[in-house]
N, C-alpha and C positions, 0 to 999 in steps of 0.2 A: 377919169376912171379911177376907182379907189385902189389903194394898195392891196396887193394880194398876199394873204398870210396863210402859211401852213403851220399848224400847231402840233407839236409832238408832246404826248402825255403818257404817263404810266399809272396814274392814280385817280384821285377824286375829281380833279379838274376845276378847282376853284379859280385858278389863274385863267384858264380857258373861259370860265363863266364870266369873269370880269370883262374879258374882251367881247364876248357875246352880248352881255348886258349893255356895254357901252355902244356897240353897234346898233342894238335894237333901240336905244334911246337917241340915236343920231349923234352920239358923242365920240364916234370913232371914224377916222378918215381911212378906213380899211375894211376889207371883207375877209372873213375867215372862209377860205375856199376848201379846206380839207383839214381833218384832224387824224393823226396817225398815232398808233400805240405799239409797244412791244408786247402788250398783254391783251388777250381777248376779253378778259373780265374787268378791264379798267372802267370804273364808273364814268370817267370823263367821256368815253365813247357814247354812252347813252345821252349825256348832256348835248353832245354834238348832234347826234341823230335827232333829238327832240327839237333842236334849233334848225333842222333841215340842212345840216352840213354833212357833206360826204365824209366817210371814214374809211380807214384801212388799218389792218394789223400786220406788223412785220416783226414776228418773234425771233429772238435769238435763243435757240435751244442749246442745252449742254452738248458739247461736241461739234456744234456748227462751226464752219469756217467763218471767223470774224471778218476777214477782209471781204469775203463774198457777201456777208450780211450787210456790211457797210456800203458796198457798191450797190447792192440791191435797194437799200433804203434811199441812197442818193438818187437812183434812177426813178424810184417811185415818187419821191417828193418832187423831183424835177418835172415829172409828168403833170403836175398841177401849176407849173410856171409861177412859183411864188416870187415876190419881190423880197420877202423877209420870211425866215423860218424862226419860230418861237419855241424854245424848249420850255415847256410849262409843267415842270415836275416829271420830265422824261428821265428815267433812271438808268439809261445806257449812255456810255460815251460813244460819240460818233468818231470815225477814223479818218484817215487821209483822203479817201475818195470823196467822202461827204464834205469834208472841210475844204478840199480844193474846189469842189463844184459850187459851194455856197460861201466862199471866203468873204468874211466881213459882213455877211448877211444872215447870221444866226446869232440870236441873243438868248440869254438865260437869266434867271433871277436866282439869288442865293440869300438865305436867311441869316446873314451876318455882314459885318463891314469888312469885306475882303481887303487885304489879303489875310485878315484874321479868320480863323476857324473855317477853313475850307473843308469840303467833304460832306458826307451824309448826316453827320451828327452835330452840325454847327450850333444849334440852339442848346443842346445838352452840354456841349463843350464850353460855350460861353457861360452858362450857369456854373459849371464845375470850376471854371477859372475865377469866378466871383466878380466878373466885370459889372459895372454899373450902367454901361451903355453898350448896346449892340445895334443891330439894324438890318437893313436890306440893301442889296447891291444888284444892279442890273449891269450885265457885262456881255461883251462879244465872246462867243465860244471859240476856243482854240484847242490845240492838241493836249493841253494839260487838264488837270482837275481844278476848276474854278480859278484859272490863271489868266483868263482873257482880259482884254482892255476894259477898264471900268468906264461905264457910260454915266451912271448916276448912282448915288447912295443917299440914304436917309437914316438918321439915328433913331433908335427906339430905346427908351429908358427901361432898365430892368427894375421891377418893383420888388420890395421885400415880400417874400412868400410866393414869388413866381414859380411856377412849374414849367417844365419844357413845353407842355401843352398850352398853358395860358400865355406864355411869352411868344410862342410861335404864332398863335392866333393874332396877336397885335402886329407881329412882323408881316404876316400875310396880307393884312390890310394895306400896309405900306408897299409891299411888293406889287399888289394889284394896281395901286395908283401909279407907281413908277412905270410899270409896263404899258398901261394905257396912254400915259403922257408921252412916253418914248415913241410908241407906234404913231401917234399923231405928229410928233416932231419929225420922225423919219419920213412920213408921208409928205411932209412939206419940203424936205431937202434931199431925200433919197440916199442917205448914207448913215451907217451905224457908227 
């Protein structure tokens, strides 16, 4: 039986698409059983629906009780019985209820070589600091911001004339490859 993945998204869904493409090509030892988002308008939801994957939306609105939101998200995701939860551009931090339920079974990618340049502006921060090498990191999600245990990293050279957009596109290629490789590895051994 293939590994069961729930993928959490907030945006375009290029990481999700990498998983779906690998699955469709027979190159993924897993099945994406559900895709969830905090945004009803996330283009990634359309990608999932087009691929025949069940979707759900779990928004966090201003003034909502964050602990209740977190517990609700944990319960919704648990309903799909995932072996692994993938944060693929999900722009919300999960909390204690979620982390307790999926401890060690949630992974995320980041467009920098952590612990350098955590947060949402990693690519721009790397350029601003003038680094010659940045990269991509795959890590387990914990209670911090981009502070979980590093699973895999790969360097990406910064080219003269790079913009945040051009550099980020090259990093995304690496992130997709790291994620697909890890899912296959995880399917073989069952641990993040």
